[in-house]
C-alpha positions as CSV (number, residue, x, y, z in Angstrom):
1,M,-18.7,63.9,99.6
2,C,-15.2,63.5,98.3
3,S,-12.9,66.5,98.8
4,N,-10.2,65.2,96.5
5,R,-11.8,66.0,93.3
6,S,-14.5,68.4,92.1
7,S,-16.7,66.6,89.6
8,C,-19.6,68.9,90.2
9,P,-19.9,72.6,89.4
10,A,-21.4,74.0,92.6
11,S,-22.2,77.3,91.0
12,D,-24.5,75.7,88.3
13,A,-27.4,73.7,89.8
14,A,-28.4,72.5,86.3
15,L,-25.2,70.5,85.9
16,R,-25.3,68.7,89.3
17,H,-25.6,64.9,88.9
18,A,-26.7,62.1,91.2
19,V,-24.0,60.1,93.0
20,A,-26.3,57.9,95.1
21,A,-30.1,57.4,94.6
22,H,-32.5,55.8,97.1
23,P,-35.9,56.0,95.5
24,E,-37.3,53.5,98.0
25,Q,-36.5,56.1,100.7
26,G,-37.3,59.1,98.6
27,W,-34.0,60.9,98.3
28,T,-31.0,61.4,96.0
29,L,-27.5,62.6,96.9
30,L,-26.0,65.0,94.4
31,C,-22.3,65.5,93.5
32,D,-22.2,68.8,95.4
33,G,-23.3,67.2,98.6
34,S,-26.9,68.3,98.4
35,I,-29.8,65.9,99.1
36,V,-32.9,66.2,96.9
37,F,-36.1,64.7,98.2
38,D,-38.9,63.3,96.0
39,D,-41.3,66.0,97.3
40,S,-39.0,68.6,95.6
41,G,-37.3,69.7,98.8
42,E,-33.6,70.0,99.1
43,L,-31.0,70.0,101.9
44,H,-27.7,71.7,101.1
45,P,-24.2,71.0,102.7
46,D,-24.2,74.4,104.3
47,G,-27.4,73.6,106.2
48,S,-29.7,75.7,104.0
49,V,-33.0,74.2,103.1
50,V,-35.2,74.5,100.0
51,P,-38.8,73.8,101.1
52,P,-40.9,71.4,98.9
53,C,-43.4,72.8,96.5
54,R,-46.7,71.6,97.8
55,V,-50.1,71.8,96.0
56,P,-52.8,73.4,98.2
57,A,-55.4,70.8,99.3
58,E,-58.1,72.6,97.4
59,R,-56.4,71.8,94.1
60,L,-55.9,68.1,94.8
61,A,-58.1,65.8,92.7
62,V,-60.8,63.8,94.6
63,A,-61.9,60.4,93.5
64,A,-65.6,60.1,93.1
C-alpha cells in the first residue's frame, strides 16, 4: 500500500477499487490495503477480519 497518495476513500467501502487481482489464488488487494477473498471473507490492514458468508450444508444442492 502506497502511503504517498490516497486514491481510496477508506471511509466508503463501496468506492474501494482493486489494485492487484489474483483470481487463480482467490484473492484481490484493494486500494485501502484490504484483501478480499473469493469466499467473501476480508482481511483489513488493521488486522480485523470479516468472516466469509457460508451457506449451511443442508442448503447446498446435491447432484442426483
